[in-house]
N, C-alpha and C positions, 0 to 999 in steps of 0.2 A: 530590746534586750541589751543592745550594745551601747545604750546611752551612757556616757561617762558619768560616774558617780564620784564627785570630788567631796569627800567627807570633811568635816571640820578638822580631823586629824591630818588628812592629806593637804588641806589648804594651809594649815599651820606649817607643815613641812616645807611647802613651796615658799612661804614667806621667810621661814628660817633659813632656807638655802641662800637667800640673798644676804641675810645678816651674817652668815658664816663665810661669806666671801666667795661663793661659787660664781662662776662666770655668767651664768644666765639662769633664769627661772626654769623650773622643771617642765619638760615637755609633757604632752598628754600621755605619751607612752610611759614615761618615767613616773608620772603621777599614779598611773594604774599599777605599775610595778610596786610603787611604794605602798599602795593599798594592800597588795598581797603580802609584802614583808611586814607591814604593821599588823595585819591580821594574824600572821604567823607568830609574831612576838607576843601578842595578847593571848592567843589561844594556847601557846606553849606555857605562858605564865599561868593560865587557868589550870592546865594539867599539873603544874608544879605546886600551885596552891592546894589542889586536891591531895597531892602527896603529903604536904605539910599537915593537912587536916587528918589524914589517915594515921600519920605517925604520932600525932598528939604530943610531940616533944619540943617543937620549935615555937618560941613565943615572940619572935621578932615581928610585931604587928606592922611596923612601917614597911617591911619588905613583903610580907605575905598577907596583906589585907585583902579580904575577899570582896570588898566594895558592896557588901550586903547581899551578894548573890548566894543562892542556895547551891547545894551540891549538884542538884539536877541542872541548874542554870550553868554552872561551871562546866559540867560534863557536856552540855549542849554546845558550848563553844569549842570544846575539844573535838566533838563529832563533826562540827561544821568545817574545822580545819582538815580533818581526815578526808572529808568529801572534796574539799578544794584541792588537796594534794593528790587525790586519786583521779582527778579530772585529766583526760588525755592532754598531753603537753601541747599538741597542735591546736586544740581548742583554746587553751589558755593563751597561746601566742597570738591566735587570731583576735581574741578579745582585747589583748593589750595593744595590738596594732590598729584596732578599730574596725576590723573586718567582721563579717558574719561569723557567729560562734554559738555553739550550744551551751557554753558556760554562762551561768546566770549569777552575776555578782550579788544580786539582791537576795539570793538564797544562801550563798556560802561565804561571802565576804562582809556584806553590809551588817548582818546581825552581830558579827564579831566586833566590827568597828563601832557600832552603835551601843555596845554594852558599856556599863559603867567601869568595868575592870580596866586597869592600866598598870603596866610594868614600869612604874615611874620612880621607885625608890633608888636613890643614888648608889646604894651598896648592893643592889641586885646584880648577880653576875653579868647579865646581858648588858647592863649599863656600864659596868666596869670594863667589859670588852669594848664597847663602843668608844669610851673615853680613851682607852689605850690605842686602838686602831687609828682614831682621829689624830692622836699625838704623833704616831709613827708614820702616818700617811696623810699629811696635811692637804695634799692635792686631791685626795679621794673625795667623792661626793658623799653627802649624808646617806643617800640611798645605798651606795656601794658599801660603806662602813656598816650600816645597819644590817645589810644582807649577810655579810660574813659573821657578824656578831650573833645573828639569829640562828645560824647553823650551829655555832658553839653553844648557844642557849639550849637548843634541843639535845645536843650531844651530851649535856650534863647528865641525862638519865639514860643509862646504857640500854634499858629495855626497848628503846625506840630506834636504836642504831640500825637495825637491819631492815626496817620497813619505812616508818614515817620520815626518818632522817634521809634515807636514800631517795625517797620521793621528792623531798625538798631539794636535795642536790640536783636531781634531774631537771626539776622545774626551773630552778634558779639559773642553771647553766644554759638551758634552752632559751631563757629570756635575756641572756646576755649579762646576767649579774655575776659578780665574782663569787667563786666558791672556795677559794683558799687565799691565805694572806699574800702569797706571791703575786696574785692578780691585783693587789693593792700596792705592789712595789716593796713589800716587806719580805726579806729573805727569812726562810724558816730556820736555817742553820742546823746545827747538830742537836742531839738530844740534850746535851749540856746547855745549849743556848735556850732551848725550850723550857728546861727546868728553871733557868734563871728568870724567864718570864713568869713562870708559875710562882716562884718565890716573891716576885714583885706584886703580882695580882692577888694571890690568895688572901693576904691579910686585909685587903680592901673589901672583901666580900662578906655579906652577912651570913649568919648560920643558915644552912640549906638542908633540904631533905635528901641530899646526895653529897658525895665527897668532893670537896674543892681544895684539897691539899695541893701543895706545889707539884707533887708527883702525879696527882690526878690531872692537873692542868697541863703538865708536860705531855702526858699520854694523849690528851685531847688535841694538843698541837700537832702531834705526829699523825693522829687520825685525820685531822683536817688536811694536812699535806698529802697523805697517801690517797685518801678518798677524793679530795679535790682534783688532784692531777689525774686520777683515774677517770673521773667524769669528764674532764676537759680533753682527755686523750693525750695529755702531755707524757704520761708514764702509766701504761696499762699493760694488759696481757699481750696486745698486738705489738707494742713497742719492745717488750722483753723478748718476745718470740723473734722479732726482727734482729735484735741485738745478738741473740744466741746463734741464729743462722749465719751471722757474720763472723763468728768465732771459728777458728780453724778446726777444732775437734768436732764441732757440730756441722760445719760446712762439709766436712768429709762424709757425713752421713746422708747428704742430700740424694746421691744416686741410689742408696739403699731405701730411702723413704719412697722415692719414685717407683721402685720396683715392688713395693708392698702390694699384695692383692687387696681388693675391696674387703673391708672387714669392719665389724662393730666392736668397740671397746667400751665396756661399762665400768663405771667407777662408783663404788659405794663408799663414801668417806665423810670424816668429820671436818672440823674447821681448817685443818692443815691442807685440805684439798680445795678450799672454797675461794673463789675470786672475790667475794664480797668482804672478806676480812680486812681489817685495817692495818695489820702488822707489816704488810708488803704490798707493793703495787699490784701484784697478782700472785696466784699460787701455781705450783708446778703443773697441776692437771690442766687448767685453762691455757697455760703457756704451751704445753705440748699439743693440746688441741688446736691452738692457733697455728702451730708449725705444720700440722697435717693439713689444715685448711689452705695454707699457702702453697704447700709443695705437692700434696697428694690428697685431694678432697674425697677420694674413695674410702679413706680411713676415717671413720666417724667415731668421735668420743662423746659419750653422754654420761652426765653425772646425776647421782642421787645423793643428796648431801644434807647435813644438819649439824649444827654446832654440838659438840660433846657426844657425838653419835657412838653408841655402843653396839656390839654385835647383836644383842638381843633386841634392842630398840629397832635396829635396821631390819631385823627378821620379822618381828611380830607387830610392834606398835606402828611404825611408819610404813610397813609393807613395802619397803624398798626392794627387798629380795624378790617378792612376787612381781613387782613392776619391771625390774631389770630382767628377770627370767623371761617374762612375756615379750620383751624386746628381742630376744634370741641373740644375745651377744656371742661373738667368737672368743673374746677374751674378757676377763673380769679382774679388776684391781680392788682389793678390799683394804681400806684404811680405817679401821674401827677400833674402839677401845674395848678391852676385856677386863672385867672386874669380878669375875667369879664363875661359878659353874654354869649359870644361865647363859652367860656370854660364850663360854666354851661350847656349850651344846648348840647354840645358835650358829656359831662360826662353823662347826662341823656340819651342820645341816645345810648351810649355804654352799659350802665347798662341795659337799656330796651332790646337791641338787644341780649346781652349775656344771659339775663334772659329768653327771649323768646326761645333761643336755648337750655335751660335747664341747663345752667351753674350757679354755685354759684359765685357771684361777691363779692370781698373783698376790703377793704381799711383800713387804720389805722386812729385812731382818731387824731393823730398828729405825726410829725416827729422830733420835737425838744422838750426838756423838758420845762415845765413851769418855769417861773422865780422863783428863790428861794425867801423865805420870806424876806431875808435881802436886796433884790434888791429894788431900788427906785420904789415907786408906779407909775404906768402908767395908762392912761385912759383905762378902761376895754373895750375890743372889744369882743362882743358876738360871740361865735363859730357858724358858719352857720349850719343850720340843715342838717343832712345827706340826700342825695338824696334817694328817696324811692327805695326799691329793692336791697339794698346793705348791706352787713354785715360789721359793723365798729368794728375793733379789737382795743380794748383799750390798748395802750402802753404808753401813756403820763405819767400815774402815775408811772409806772415802771422806766421810764427814769428819772423822777423828783426825785425819791427816791434813785437812784443809787449813790453810793459813788464816782463813776467815772464821774459824770455829768460834772464836770469842765474840763474834758479831751476830751469831745465829739467833740467840734468844731475844725476843722483843721485850718491851718495857714491862709487860705484865708477867714476865718470867714463865710464860706458858707457850705462847705462839712463836712462830719463826719469821725471820726477816728475809729480805730479798736474796742475800747471798746463799742462804739455805735452799730457798726455792729454786735458784738457778742450778745448784748442784743436783737436786732431786730431779729436775726436769731433764738434765743431761743424762743422768744414769738410767732413768726410766726409758727415755727415748732410745738410748743405746741398746737396752735390752729388747725393746719392742721391735727394732729393725734388725736384730740379730748380730749387732756389733760387739756384744759381750755376753757372757754366760751368767747364770744365776750367781755363781760364786766367782769372785775375782781371782785372777791368777796370783799365785804366791810370788813374792819378790825374792 
């Protein structure tokens, strides 16, 4: 099973590595890594060819040629990639290093590499990325450059961000492959720098079944930085928790955290609470959870989460309410959207149910800062009254007075960046340990 399979594609890469001036030919381990990366590039291309066929709008045959494969054959390549990426990382590492492994490349890699499909057109985004990285990081190997480009290739389709792409990140990092441009020696820079790269690369790309505007490529650059550093551990929830614990106002809370009795804190929340999101190295809930793990492990935080989560969806469709209630939490934080009567009813039902079970239920007064005084006046919209039986933690004033408020909103104009999550983590933690009330003291 572990016999090395050096395909014509991998053999060509080994030969090309010499021609490109790399110091030595590819090792057996790197050749196997290249087979994985090549398979990912081909299978992701198959997925995108299927998107083109479904759209029926893009006629760039040079970029999106299906090589005569049927839809079923293209889908089979996508399925093989999914199976490969879902293989336990340790099994993949064992195969790459030549040790005994349950991973069978003849099943999940070779069929992809043996297919006639190739992502070879010069104007395909993946090849534009490869060319750019090679120019900016001339000392990087072909394998390293192609690995980073393949991550961006999959990132082009946002529907795969939360599953297949994250599996690819985990696998590549475990195999010692770079997962962000910084590992190639290329500084990410500011959002303006990333936008400049987008403006350079966007015109070079052929018409695609997804957005490749400069702004879209800018956002992809930020995703790569935040996700990549999270997977490497350079900047993640643990790092942010450690940084906050070193700040004076949070350091002062440590004795109070240590005195907290054992308790369960349930969180039902949308993307603003989720560690997986791209807009920040982590979110305020995982950061606070890491602080408790470091200082007082008796305090356990458990999340039920989904992007765009509404109260009615959490209550009925996802069954998050039932699952959290069965866990028997002592305290519950609800961060869910409300879009009408069904959500209002679901919110009231959750509050009543958790309250009847003896849990303290919490929410925040708002999740975005109020408009600055300099902003154009708008028609006032009265804040809806808080449902009965819930503790409303005031954070709007803190957010509004923050010197970083102009940096809160991410590139998508929806989600929040690291400065926002740091403030939310501080304020929620202060409330949980009893260092502040629901309402802030008046100045």
